[in-house]
C-alpha positions in Angstrom: 0.0 0.0 0.4 1.6 3.4 -1.0 2.2 5.9 1.7 0.8 9.5 1.0 4.2 10.3 0.6 5.2 8.3 -2.7 1.5 9.2 -4.1 2.7 12.9 -3.7 6.3 11.8 -5.5 4.2 9.8 -8.3 1.1 12.1 -9.4 1.1 13.6 -12.4 3.0 10.4 -13.7 1.3 7.7 -15.9 1.7 3.6 -16.1 1.1 2.1 -19.2 0.6 -1.4 -19.6 0.6 -3.5 -22.8 0.4 -7.7 -24.0 2.1 -9.0 -26.5 2.3 -12.6 -27.7 -0.1 -15.1 -27.6 -2.8 -15.5 -24.7 -1.6 -17.4 -21.3 -3.8 -17.5 -18.1 -3.4 -14.6 -15.4 -2.5 -12.0 -17.7 -6.0 -10.4 -16.7 -4.1 -10.7 -12.6 -0.5 -9.1 -14.0 -3.0 -6.2 -15.3 -5.0 -5.7 -11.6 -2.1 -5.7 -9.2 0.0 -3.5 -11.5 -3.0 -1.3 -11.9 -3.8 -1.5 -8.4 -0.6 -0.7 -7.1 -0.1 2.0 -9.9 -3.3 4.1 -8.5 -2.4 3.5 -4.9 0.9 5.3 -5.8 -1.2 7.9 -7.1 -0.3 7.1 -10.8 -2.8 7.5 -13.8 -2.9 4.0 -15.6 -3.9 3.7 -19.2 -4.2 0.2 -20.1 -2.9 0.1 -24.2 -5.3 -2.0 -26.7 -4.3 -5.0 -28.7 -0.5 -4.6 -27.8 1.6 -2.6 -30.6 -0.9 -2.6 -33.4 -2.4 1.1 -33.1 0.9 2.1 -31.5 2.9 1.8 -34.4 0.5 3.3 -36.4 1.1 6.4 -34.2 -2.6 6.0 -32.4 -3.8 7.4 -29.4 -7.2 6.3 -29.3 -7.2 2.9 -28.5 -6.4 3.4 -24.8 -8.5 2.1 -21.4 -8.0 4.6 -18.2 -8.0 2.2 -15.6 -9.0 2.4 -11.8 -9.0 0.4 -9.3 -13.0 -0.2 -9.6 -12.6 -1.2 -13.3 -9.7 -4.5 -12.5 -10.6 -5.7 -8.9 -12.4 -9.0 -10.0 -10.2 -9.3 -13.7 -8.1 -12.1 -12.6 -10.5 -14.8 -12.3 -10.8 -14.4 -15.9 -9.2 -16.1 -19.0 -7.8 -14.1 -21.8 -6.5 -10.8 -21.8 -9.6 -7.5 -21.1 -6.6 -5.3 -23.3 -6.8 -7.6 -26.1 -2.9 -8.7 -27.7 -1.5 -8.9 -30.5 1.9 -10.2 -32.4 2.9 -6.5 -34.4 6.3 -6.2 -33.6 7.4 -2.3 -33.9 11.1 -3.5 -33.8 11.5 -4.6 -37.4 10.7 -1.4 -38.7 12.6 2.2 -37.7 9.9 4.2 -38.2 7.4 1.4 -36.7 9.2 1.7 -33.5 9.7 6.1 -33.9 5.6 5.8 -33.8 5.5 3.7 -31.4 8.0 6.2 -28.9 6.1 9.2 -30.2 2.0 7.5 -29.2 3.8 6.3 -25.9 5.2 10.2 -25.4 2.2 11.1 -26.3 0.0 9.8 -24.0 2.6 11.0 -21.7 3.6 7.2 -20.5 6.4 7.9 -17.9 6.8 4.2 -17.0 5.3 1.1 -18.8 5.3 -2.8 -17.9 4.8 -5.2 -20.8 3.4 -8.8 -20.1 4.3 -11.1 -23.1 6.9 -14.1 -24.3 10.7 -13.4 -25.4 9.5 -11.3 -29.0 7.5 -8.7 -26.4 10.1 -8.8 -24.1 12.4 -7.7 -27.1 10.3 -4.4 -28.3 10.3 -3.8 -24.0 14.0 -3.7 -25.0 14.3 -1.9 -27.8 11.6 0.9 -26.9 13.7 1.7 -23.3 17.1 1.6 -25.4 15.4 4.2 -28.1 13.2 6.1 -26.1 16.7 7.0 -24.1 15.3 6.1 -20.8 12.8 8.3 -20.9 10.2 6.1 -20.6 11.2 3.4 -17.7 10.5 -0.4 -18.6 9.5 -3.7 -16.5 8.5 -6.9 -18.6 7.0 -9.3 -16.9 7.4 -12.9 -18.9 4.2 -14.9 -19.6 4.4 -17.7 -22.1 2.4 -21.6 -21.4 5.8 -22.9 -23.1 7.8 -22.1 -19.9 10.4 -21.6 -22.2 11.9 -18.2 -20.6 14.8 -18.1 -19.0 13.7 -17.7 -15.3 15.9 -18.7 -12.5 16.3 -22.2 -11.1 12.9 -24.3 -12.0 10.3 -21.4 -11.7 7.4 -21.5 -14.5 6.5 -18.5 -16.2 3.0 -17.6 -15.4 0.4 -19.1 -17.2 2.3 -22.6 -17.7 0.5 -24.2 -14.4 -2.9 -23.5 -15.5 -1.8 -24.4 -19.0 -0.6 -27.7 -17.9 -3.5 -28.5 -15.2 -6.1 -28.3 -18.1 -4.2 -30.8 -20.5 -4.0 -32.8 -18.0 -7.7 -33.2 -17.6 -7.9 -33.1 -21.1 -5.3 -35.9 -21.7 -7.5 -37.8 -18.9 -10.3 -38.1 -20.9 -8.5 -39.1 -24.0 -7.0 -41.8 -21.7 -10.7 -42.9 -21.0 -11.4 -42.5 -24.8 -8.2 -44.8 -25.8 -9.1 -47.3 -23.4 -12.7 -47.6 -23.7 -12.5 -47.6 -27.9 -8.9 -49.2 -28.5 -7.7 -46.4 -30.4 -4.2 -44.6 -30.1 -4.0 -40.7 -30.0 -1.3 -38.3 -31.6 -1.4 -35.5 -29.2 0.4 -32.5 -30.6 1.2 -30.0 -27.8 2.2 -26.1 -28.0 6.0 -25.7 -27.2 7.7 -24.5 -30.1 11.3 -24.2 -28.5 11.0 -26.7 -26.0 8.7 -29.9 -24.7 8.2 -29.0 -21.3 4.2 -28.3 -22.1 4.2 -31.4 -23.3 6.4 -33.4 -20.7 4.8 -31.4 -17.8 1.0 -32.9 -19.4 2.1 -36.4 -20.2 3.9 -36.9 -16.7 1.0 -35.6 -14.9 -1.6 -37.6 -16.5 0.6 -40.5 -16.7 0.1 -40.5 -20.8 2.2 -43.6 -22.4 5.2 -41.5 -23.7 6.0 -38.2 -24.1 8.5 -37.0 -27.3 10.3 -34.1 -26.9 12.9 -32.4 -29.1 15.6 -32.0 -26.3 15.9 -35.4 -26.1 17.2 -35.6 -29.3 20.1 -33.1 -27.7 20.8 -31.1 -31.0 20.9 -33.3 -33.7 18.5 -33.6 -36.0 15.6 -35.4 -35.4 14.7 -38.0 -38.2 11.0 -38.7 -39.0 11.6 -41.9 -39.6 13.1 -41.9 -35.7 10.1 -40.6 -34.5 7.9 -43.4 -36.5 10.3 -46.1 -34.9 9.7 -44.6 -31.7 5.8 -44.9 -32.2 5.3 -48.0 -33.7 8.0 -49.6 -31.0 5.4 -48.4 -28.3 2.5 -49.6 -30.2 4.4 -53.4 -30.5 4.9 -53.2 -26.8 1.8 -52.6 -25.6 -0.2 -55.1 -27.7 2.3 -57.8 -26.4 1.1 -56.9 -22.7 -2.9 -57.0 -24.8 -3.3 -53.5 -24.7 -4.0 -52.0 -28.5 -4.7 -48.4 -27.2 -2.1 -45.5 -26.0 -1.7 -41.8 -25.9 1.5 -40.2 -26.8 2.3 -36.4 -26.7 4.6 -34.8 -28.9 6.2 -31.3 -28.2 5.1 -29.3 -32.0 8.9 -28.1 -31.8 9.8 -31.6 -32.8 8.5 -30.4 -36.1 11.2 -27.8 -36.7 14.3 -29.9 -36.3 13.2 -32.6 -38.9 15.4 -32.2 -41.9 14.0 -31.4 -45.7 15.0 -34.6 -47.0 13.1 -36.6 -44.8 9.7 -35.6 -46.0 10.5 -35.7 -49.7 9.2 -38.8 -49.4 6.1 -38.6 -47.7 2.7 -38.3 -49.9 0.5 -36.0 -47.3 3.2 -33.2 -46.9 1.9 -29.4 -48.3 4.0 -28.2 -50.9 4.3 -24.8 -52.7 4.1 -24.3 -56.5 7.9 -24.8 -56.8 7.2 -28.5 -55.1 9.1 -27.1 -52.0 8.1 -28.2 -48.6 5.7 -26.2 -46.4 7.1 -26.6 -43.2 4.4 -23.6 -41.7 1.8 -25.8 -42.7 3.6 -29.3 -41.5 0.6 -31.5 -39.4 3.4 -33.1 -37.5 0.2 -35.4 -35.5 -1.5 -36.1 -39.0 1.8 -37.3 -40.8 2.9 -39.8 -38.0 -0.1 -41.3 -38.0 -0.4 -41.9 -41.5 3.3 -43.6 -42.0 3.2 -45.4 -38.9 -0.3 -46.8 -39.4 1.0 -47.5 -43.2 3.9 -49.6 -41.5 2.0 -51.6 -38.9 -0.6 -52.6 -41.8 2.1 -54.0 -43.7 2.9 -56.2 -40.7 -0.3 -57.5 -40.0 -0.9 -54.8 -37.3 -4.7 -53.2 -37.2 -4.5 -50.0 -35.2 -6.8 -47.0 -34.9 -4.8 -43.7 -34.7 -6.5 -40.5 -34.4 -4.4 -37.2 -34.2 -5.1 -34.1 -32.6 -3.6 -30.6 -31.2 -3.7 -29.6 -28.0 -3.1 -25.2 -27.6 -5.2 -23.2 -28.2 -7.6 -25.0 -25.8 -5.4 -24.2 -22.8 -4.2 -20.4 -23.8 -7.2 -18.5 -22.5 -8.0 -20.8 -19.8 -9.2 -18.8 -16.3 -6.3 -19.2 -14.0 -6.2 -21.7 -11.3 -5.2 -20.3 -7.9 -0.8 -20.9 -8.3 -1.4 -18.6 -11.4 -3.9 -15.9 -9.7 -1.4 -15.6 -6.6 1.6 -15.5 -8.7 0.7 -12.9 -11.2 -0.4 -10.5 -8.4 2.9 -10.9 -6.4 4.5 -10.2 -10.6 2.2 -7.4 -11.1 2.9 -5.9 -8.1 6.5 -6.3 -8.1 6.7 -4.8 -11.7 4.8 -1.4 -10.5 7.2 -1.5 -7.5 10.5 -2.3 -9.0 9.5 0.9 -11.6 8.4 3.7 -8.9 11.9 2.4 -6.9 13.8 3.3 -9.7 14.2 0.3 -11.7 14.1 0.2 -15.4 15.4 -2.2 -18.4 14.4 -5.8 -16.6 12.3 -8.8 -16.5 10.7 -9.4 -13.5 10.6 -12.4 -11.9 9.6 -13.3 -8.1 11.5 -15.9 -6.4 11.4 -17.4 -3.1 8.9 -14.5 -2.6 11.6 -12.2 -3.3 11.7 -9.6 -6.4 14.7 -10.5 -8.8 15.0 -8.6 -11.4 16.7 -9.6 -14.6 18.3 -7.4 -16.9 17.5 -7.5 -20.7 20.8 -7.7 -21.5 20.9 -10.8 -18.9 18.2 -12.4 -20.9 20.5 -12.5 -24.2 22.2 -15.3 -25.9 25.2 -13.8 -26.8 25.3 -15.5 -30.1 21.8 -15.4 -31.1 21.1 -11.5 -29.6 17.8 -13.2 -29.2 15.9 -14.1 -25.5 17.4 -17.0 -24.1 15.6 -20.2 -24.3 15.0 -22.5 -21.1 14.8 -26.3 -22.6 14.1 -29.7 -20.9 17.1 -30.7 -19.0 16.9 -34.1 -20.0 19.8 -35.0 -17.8 17.8 -34.2 -14.9 15.8 -36.3 -12.2 12.8 -34.6 -13.3 13.0 -36.3 -16.8 14.4 -39.5 -15.9 11.1 -40.0 -14.0 9.3 -39.1 -16.7 11.3 -41.7 -18.7 10.6 -44.5 -16.5 6.7 -44.5 -16.9 6.8 -44.2 -20.5 6.1 -47.3 -22.7 9.8 -47.2 -24.8 11.7 -50.0 -27.0 14.3 -50.5 -24.1 17.6 -52.4 -23.4 16.2 -55.3 -21.7 13.4 -55.7 -25.1 16.6 -56.3 -26.9 18.7 -58.2 -25.0 16.6 -60.6 -22.9 16.4 -63.5 -26.0 12.4 -64.5 -24.8 11.2 -60.7 -24.5 12.8 -60.0 -28.3 11.5 -63.0 -29.3 7.9 -61.9 -28.2 8.4 -58.6 -29.4 9.1 -60.0 -32.7 6.4 -62.7 -33.0 3.8 -59.6 -32.1 5.4 -57.8 -34.9 5.5 -60.4 -37.4 9.1 -60.6 -38.2 12.1 -62.2 -36.8 14.1 -61.3 -33.5 17.5 -60.2 -35.9 14.8 -57.9 -38.0 13.3 -56.3 -34.9 16.4 -55.5 -33.1 17.7 -54.3 -36.6 15.3 -51.6 -36.6 14.5 -50.9 -33.1 17.9 -51.6 -31.2 19.0 -48.4 -31.4 16.0 -46.7 -29.6 17.7 -48.9 -26.3 20.7 -46.6 -26.6 20.6 -44.3 -23.5 19.1 -40.9 -24.0 
């Protein structure tokens, strides 16, 4: 709660709040807490509509003046009361100039940005180009959980997304069991596998496949098919003709183009080039694995489905409602106490600002990506409960013979195709 002295110091100044990137549960909680703390400190508060969409045009009309009564209960809601967009003013010098001119015309002294790595970059550029005339604090947001927060602290929205994702996968698991089907679920996470793994682990999915397990190597399409085909055969040996797989969407970005040349279902442009943005990973894997299994005489129904948009605007669970209140409060206090140019984190109940420069990868000059630690116990436990081809499946002659029988092949042929999957990850 602001004192009368602090109100006097900051009266007449203005805080702007801007949301960029995709939605995430808890955005409204940050808006609420930041607005309340700023108003208590005597600031005017402007909610800047639709991210930078209007600012890049120099438009100052799409703003909402916010007061405590306007935001007191919005933290219960999903989505963003200010909207959001992916408009990026950093690509063109004139767009950035108009953005700063619009903020200056509105009298914005302090700016709280809420978003992922692209919005963080925008915040950094505004701070730099405005030559510190606009002090900026960035609140990291993404259900992908891939921003470089200290330790294992999640980005807000991740826990709610995982919570709903787990419930959806539980329902799909029940359907898979009831109807004897396999489901290939592609889960959001363009740069890291946190959400796919977190959902799969919590819901006890049959297995999860994430980019990190390939340790930076190209992810061969055939390799993915072998993992999935092996899981189906191993489950069939146990007389279980069903399962659910969580696939991180970022896998597609690491598949070499040549691996997809012979796949009939890949979309191509007028020149025959693969449209990577249109790759439907779940469908491609489903069709290829089903074709392989059919050639073995194994009849399996496989359904592919994407999970992501269902999670982004979910109303936040209590964890994210509380967490975002901390973040919104901390962002405003950081600015009012003289802070500038940092990402706001709360670790063990304490504000931990991370300077924008510390967030950048020195080689790419882009925001660092936090990936799943596949050498840690968190991932090790997840792997222990997955159904995959393991060393014992290959080394035990009796087990190998049983799997080969299910696959309608010889033990040696089974070993030749699947043996490499048993190597340590």
